[in-house]
C-alpha positions in Angstrom: -8.9 19.5 8.0 -9.7 22.0 10.5 -6.6 24.4 10.5 -5.7 23.9 6.9 -2.0 23.7 7.9 -0.2 23.6 4.1 2.7 21.3 5.4 -0.4 19.1 6.7 -2.3 18.9 3.6 0.9 18.3 1.3 2.1 15.5 3.5 -1.7 13.8 3.4 -1.3 14.6 -0.4 2.2 12.9 -0.9 1.0 9.8 1.6 -2.2 9.3 -0.4 -0.3 9.1 -3.8 2.4 6.9 -2.1 -0.5 5.1 -0.6 -2.1 4.5 -4.4 1.3 3.1 -5.7 1.5 0.6 -2.7 -2.1 -0.3 -3.9 -1.0 -0.7 -7.8 2.3 -2.7 -6.6 0.1 -5.2 -4.7 -2.2 -6.0 -7.6 1.1 -6.4 -9.6 2.6 -8.7 -7.1 -0.8 -10.6 -7.1 -1.1 -11.1 -10.5 2.5 -12.2 -10.5 1.9 -14.8 -7.7 -1.0 -16.1 -9.6 1.5 -17.0 -12.4 3.6 -18.3 -10.3 1.5 -20.5 -8.7 -0.1 -21.6 -12.2 3.6 -22.4 -13.7 4.6 -24.5 -10.6 6.9 -22.2 -8.8 5.3 -22.6 -5.6 8.1 -21.4 -3.5 8.4 -18.4 -5.0 4.8 -17.8 -5.0 4.4 -17.9 -1.1 7.3 -15.3 -1.2 5.0 -13.3 -3.0 2.1 -14.0 -1.0 4.2 -12.5 1.9 5.2 -9.7 0.5 1.4 -9.0 -0.2 0.8 -9.5 3.3 3.4 -6.9 4.4 1.8 -3.9 1.8 -1.8 -4.9 3.3 -0.6 -4.2 6.7 1.4 -1.3 6.1 -1.3 0.1 3.9 -3.5 0.8 7.1 -0.8 2.5 8.6 -0.4 5.1 6.1 -4.1 5.1 5.8 -4.2 5.8 9.4 -1.7 8.8 9.0 -3.7 10.3 6.1 -7.0 10.4 8.2 -4.9 11.8 11.3 -3.3 14.4 9.0 -6.1 15.4 7.3 -8.4 16.1 10.9 -5.6 17.6 12.3 
């Protein structure tokens, strides 16, 4: 960060923690999806995969926002 704005730093730090939580949730959903697939619950596994895709797409947007905050 160039100006070390305390609000920007705090926001970027909070978003970073949320991003870590998002990655943890995605990993948990992936494990559940694997179990569901292996146990014949394919329709629910498919829904879980869609949820993981949403987490992945949003993770990139959060990462971009963090980078913008850290560069401002």
